N, C-alpha and C positions, 0 to 999 in steps of 0.2 A: 798695660792690658791691650791685647790684640782683639779686634772685633772683625768678624768676617761678614761678608755681604748678606748671607742668609740669616745670620744672627740679628743683624740690624733690621732686616726686612721683617722678621718675626716680632721684634720689639716694637717696630713702628705699627704693625697690625694690631697690637694690643692697645694702642692709644685710641681714645675717642676720636671720631672723624674730624671734628673741628680742630683739635690740638694737632693731629697728624697733618692736616692741611696747612695749618699755621707754620709748623716746622718746615715742611716741604717748600712752601712759598718763600719763606725767609732764606733758607740755605741753598735751594736749587734754582729758584726763579729770581733770587736776590731782590725781593720786594721789601720795601720799607715797612715799618710798623704802621705807618699812616695808611699806606696802600692796602695792607693786609686787613686793617681795621675796616676800611671802606668795603672791601670784598665780603668780609664776614659779618658786616653790620654790627660791629662792636667798637668800643673806644680804643684809641691808640694805646693807652696804658693797659687796657684789657688784652690787647694783642700781645704786648710784652709779657704780661703775667701768665697768659695762657702758654706761651712758648717756654717760659722759664719752668713752669710746672711740668710741661711735656718733657723737657730735657731731663728734669730730675727723675721722672718716671722711667724714661729710657735708660738712664744710668743705673737705676735700681734694678730694672728688668735684666739688663745685660750682666750685672754683677751676680744676679741669682742664677743665671745660666752657667756661670763658670764654676 
């Protein structure tokens, strides 16, 4: 499956802000779950779960566009 920049941007926009921030901090700023949790004022496991669910939503959104 090929994903283009504009498709990824649109899928990211559909995510709730906190989940989008979590994904961006993890993959683009390379922050750890512990650091993300501190910034978002959630638990470390909450940061992991939030990112996991965000990635599932992204995958679903991108498949629907195809």
